[in-house]
C-alpha distance (Angstrom), angle and dihedral (degrees) to the residues before:
residue distance angle dihedral
X1 . . .
X2 3.77 . .
X3 3.75 128.5 .
X4 3.82 95.5 -95.2
X5 3.81 92.4 55.1
X6 3.77 91.2 47.0
X7 3.80 91.6 51.3
X8 3.78 89.9 48.3
X9 3.79 91.7 50.0
X10 3.85 91.5 49.1
X11 3.83 89.4 48.4
X12 3.78 93.1 51.5
X13 3.81 91.9 46.9
X14 3.78 90.6 49.5
X15 3.84 91.6 48.1
X16 3.79 90.7 48.5
X17 3.80 90.8 47.9
X18 3.82 92.0 51.2
X19 3.79 89.6 47.9
X20 3.83 90.7 53.0
X21 3.82 91.7 46.5
X22 3.79 91.1 51.2
X23 3.85 95.6 44.2
X24 3.81 97.1 42.1
X25 3.87 98.1 77.8
X26 3.77 89.9 48.5
X27 3.79 92.3 50.8
X28 3.78 91.9 47.3
X29 3.78 89.5 50.7
X30 3.81 92.1 52.7
X31 3.80 90.9 50.1
X32 3.81 90.2 49.0
X33 3.82 91.4 49.5
X34 3.79 91.8 49.8
X35 3.86 90.1 50.7
X36 3.87 91.1 49.7
X37 3.80 91.5 46.8
X38 3.83 91.3 51.8
X39 3.82 90.0 49.5
X40 3.80 91.0 50.8
X41 3.83 91.6 48.8
X42 3.83 90.6 49.8
X43 3.82 90.9 49.4
X44 3.81 91.5 49.0
X45 3.76 91.3 48.8
X46 3.78 91.3 49.5
X47 3.78 90.4 49.4
X48 3.81 91.5 50.0
X49 3.83 90.6 48.4
X50 3.81 90.5 49.6
X51 3.82 91.3 49.8
X52 3.77 90.4 48.9
X53 3.81 92.8 50.8
X54 3.81 90.7 48.2
X55 3.84 91.0 49.9
X56 3.79 90.7 49.3
X57 3.81 90.8 50.1
X58 3.86 90.7 49.6
X59 3.82 89.8 49.3
X60 3.83 92.5 49.3
X61 3.78 91.2 46.9
X62 3.83 92.2 49.3
X63 3.85 91.2 50.1
X64 3.82 92.2 55.5
X65 3.80 93.8 81.9
X66 3.84 92.8 153.5
X67 3.79 90.1 68.4
X68 3.80 91.7 62.1
X69 3.74 121.0 79.5
X70 3.75 113.7 -117.0
X71 3.76 130.7 -153.8
X72 3.81 115.1 -145.0
X73 3.75 115.3 -113.0
X74 3.80 123.0 -117.1
X75 3.82 90.8 -103.1
X76 3.82 91.9 54.7
X77 3.81 90.9 47.2
X78 3.82 91.5 49.6
X79 3.82 93.6 46.7
X80 3.86 91.7 50.1
X81 3.80 89.4 51.2
X82 3.79 92.9 49.7
X83 3.84 91.7 50.3
X84 3.77 93.2 51.3
X85 3.84 91.0 50.1
X86 3.82 90.8 51.1
X87 3.78 90.5 53.7
X88 3.76 90.6 51.6
X89 3.81 93.8 46.7
X90 3.81 94.7 50.2
């Protein structure tokens, strides 16, 4: 290898080194953004899953009507009174 080839090789290595130094912060930023985006997507998915579970629990609780105390309606109260009077009159 002669001096001209050595100088060319050193120049190319220096150029490549400068290119890497200039591109490295940008590449690190892209990787950081992807990591943050992944974290946000996971948090959103966890939030959606939690809301779904809460909605399911509310639906199941609403369907268990037998666990709630009920007050008879006026029509039921009136009909019960009429039946008892019929038994007495017979």
